[in-house]
N, C-alpha and C positions, 0 to 999 in steps of 0.2 A: 466503744467501737460499734458502728452500725452494722448489724448482721444481715439486713435485707430480708428478714423473714416475716415482716408484718403483712398479714393477710394471706400468706402462703398456706397451702393445705398440706399438712403432714400426716401421713398414715403410719402409725407405729404398730407393727405386728409383734405380739408378745408384750404389749404395753400396759398390762394390768398390774404388774408387780415388778419389784427389783429394778434392774437397770432400765428396762423398758418404761416403767412408770416414771422414774426420775427424769429420763430423757424427754418424755412427753411433757412433764412439768416445765422443763427448761426451754423446750421449743415454744410452749404456750406463753411463757414469760417473755419471749422475744417477739410475741405478737402473732405466732402461727395459729392457724385454725386446725386443731388437732383432732384426730380420730384414733381411738384405741381399738385395735383388732386383737382379739384373744379368744382362745378356746374356752376359757372360763368366762362365760357371758355375764353372770352376776358380778364377778369381780371387775370386769370391764365397765359395767354400768355404774357400779359404786365409785370407781376411780374417776370416771368422766363426770359424775355428779359432783364429786368433791372439787374437781377443777372448776366446774361452772360456779359452784358456791364461792370459790376463791376469786371469781371474776374473770376466768379464762374461757375461751371458746373451745369446747371439747365435746366430742360425740363418741359413740362406741358402736361396735359391731361384733357379733359372735362369729368366729371363723375357726375352722380346722385347716391349718395351712398345708397339711399333707393331702388334702382332698381337693382335686382340681375344681369340682363344681362349687364347693364351699368358697374357695378363693375367688372364683369368678363372680359369685353372688356378692361377696364382700366388696369387690371393686365396683360393681354396678351400683350398689347401695351408696358408696361414697360419691360416685359420679352424679347420682341423682340428687344427693343432698348438698354437694359442694361444687359440682361442675368440673372439677379437675383434681389431680394429685400432683403436687409439686415436689414432694419429698416422700420417699419410701424408706422406712427404717425397719430392718429385719432383726428383731431382738429375741424372738422366740427360740427356746433351746432347752435341752435336757442334757444331763451329763451322767453317763453310766460309770459307776466306780467299781470296776471289777477286773480281775486279771483276765487276760485274753483267753487262756486255757480253760477258764471257768465260765466263759461266755458262750452264748448260743447265737445262731443265725438271727433269731428274733431280736436279740439285743442289738446286733449290728444294724438290722433294718430299721429299728426304731430310731436310732441316732441318724442314720442316713436320711430317713423320711423327714424328720423334724429339722435337722441342721443343714441339709443340702437340698433335698427335693423341695421342701417348703419354701425357702427363700427363692429358689428358681421359679416356682409357680407364682409367687407374689410379684416377682420382677416381670414375668411374662404377662401378668394381668394388667400392669400399669404402663408398660413400655409403649404400646401402640399410640396411646394418647400423649405420652411425653414426647414421642417422636413428632406427632402432629403439632404440638405447641412449641417444639424446638427448644425445650428446656426441661430440666429435671435433675434430681439428686437421688441416688440410691446408695444407702449406707447399710452394711451388713456387719453384724458382730460375729467374730470368729473366736479364736483362742490361741494364746501362745503355745499351748500344747500341740497345735497343728504345725507350728514353726520349728519346734525343737524336739518334739516327742515327750511323752510323760507316762510313766508306769501307771497302770490301772485305768488309763484313759485312752487306750489304743484305738478303739473303734469310734469314740467321740472325736479324737484327734484326726482320724481318717476322714470323717464327715466334714469337719471344719476345714481341713486341708483342701478337700474337694471344693468347698465354697470359695476359698481363697482363689484357687485356680479358675473357677468359673467366673467370678466377678472381675478378676483382672482381665480375662479374655473378653468379657462383655464390655468393659470399658473401652477396648479397642474398637469394638463394633459400633458403639453408639456415640462416641465422642463427636462425630461430625454433626450431630443434632444438638450439641451443647448440653448433653446429659453427662454428668459426672458419676462415676461408680467407684466407691472406695470401701475399704474394710477397716473396722476398728478391732484390734486384737487385745483384749484384756488378759490379765492374769487373775489371781485370786481376788475376789471382790466380795465385800460384806453385804451380800443380798440375803433376803429371807431364806432362800434355798440353802445357801452355804451355812448360814447360822444354824438352821435345823440339823444339817449334816454334822456340824461341829459339836452340837449338843449331844448327838449320838456317840461321837468319839469320846466326849467327856464322861458320859455315863459308863461306857464300856471299858475305858482305860483307867478311870479314877483320877482324882484331882492332881496328884503329884505327877503322874506320867503325862497327863494332858498338858499341864503347865510346861513340862519339858518339850513337848511337841510344839507348842506355840512358840517357844523361844527358838527352836530349830527352824521353824518355818520363817520367822521374821528375819533370821540371819541371812536368808536368801534374797532379801530385799534391801538394796543399798539405802533407800529412803526410810527404812525402819518401820514401815507400816503396810497393811494391806490396802487395797483400793476400796473406795466408796462408790456407790452408784453415780454420784455427782461427778466423780473424776471421769468416768466413761461418758456420761451424758454431755460433758463439756466438749469432748472431742467430736461427738456426733453433731452437736449444734454447729461447731465450726465447719465441719465438712458439708453440712446442709446449707450453710450461709453463702451470701454473695462474696464473702472474703475468700472462699475456697474455690472460686470459679476456674482456677487454672491448676487444680489438684484433682487428678483422676488416676485410677488404676493402682492406687497405693494401699499399703497395709500399714496402719499406724498402731504400733504397740503402745498401750497405755497400761504400764505395769510396774511402776516404781523401781525400774531397773532390774526386775527379775530376769529378763532376758535382754540381750543387746544384739539382736541379729542384724 
């Protein structure tokens, strides 16, 4: 299937690892000119270098998406080097794993800043020129915890739910310019962050109890496995493509059947 991404400029914020990195690889494989934006500058440079070694067009920029000036500088750097942004993917995120009664205001603000304010700032930075070119794709990662609720992820779910509401509303505002705005909503995915978290559970629980935990988790997934970054990246690539030109304002759960909202 022709995805229509050859030569398009795709900016992936949070693209240095996990779902963001795999999404960048998949966009590059479709011919997109990719730029990795990440707060971890060395990781972004390393990832972009690896993509170039593999024969893909990839650049990088260090950015703190919670800082308006930093986001503005990122956008200007991309426009100077590439002239345009056709696709914005908001992948950056953190997930606080804590009971709400044990959390503090600082925990809530950290999630809101990264998972809601950051994607809003990134969209604000690229939208004026997308409007001028009368074309664009904005895809943001949320979470099924925002759609159904999930214990120990309350303030993370709140931030992601805010992002869903914002980007669905934005889709209504910018559709007239042929800009589509969509959300991809994963459930548990085997990213490096999750793998490290699970290793902590394994060490604290012991092998027998941890094995039982894994079985209980997998029973919640009709397809019998957790997600891989490529599963999520495939959905993002579709929504970024010409094949999705009549899809906007949607929340696509990519979750192995964990939820069926």
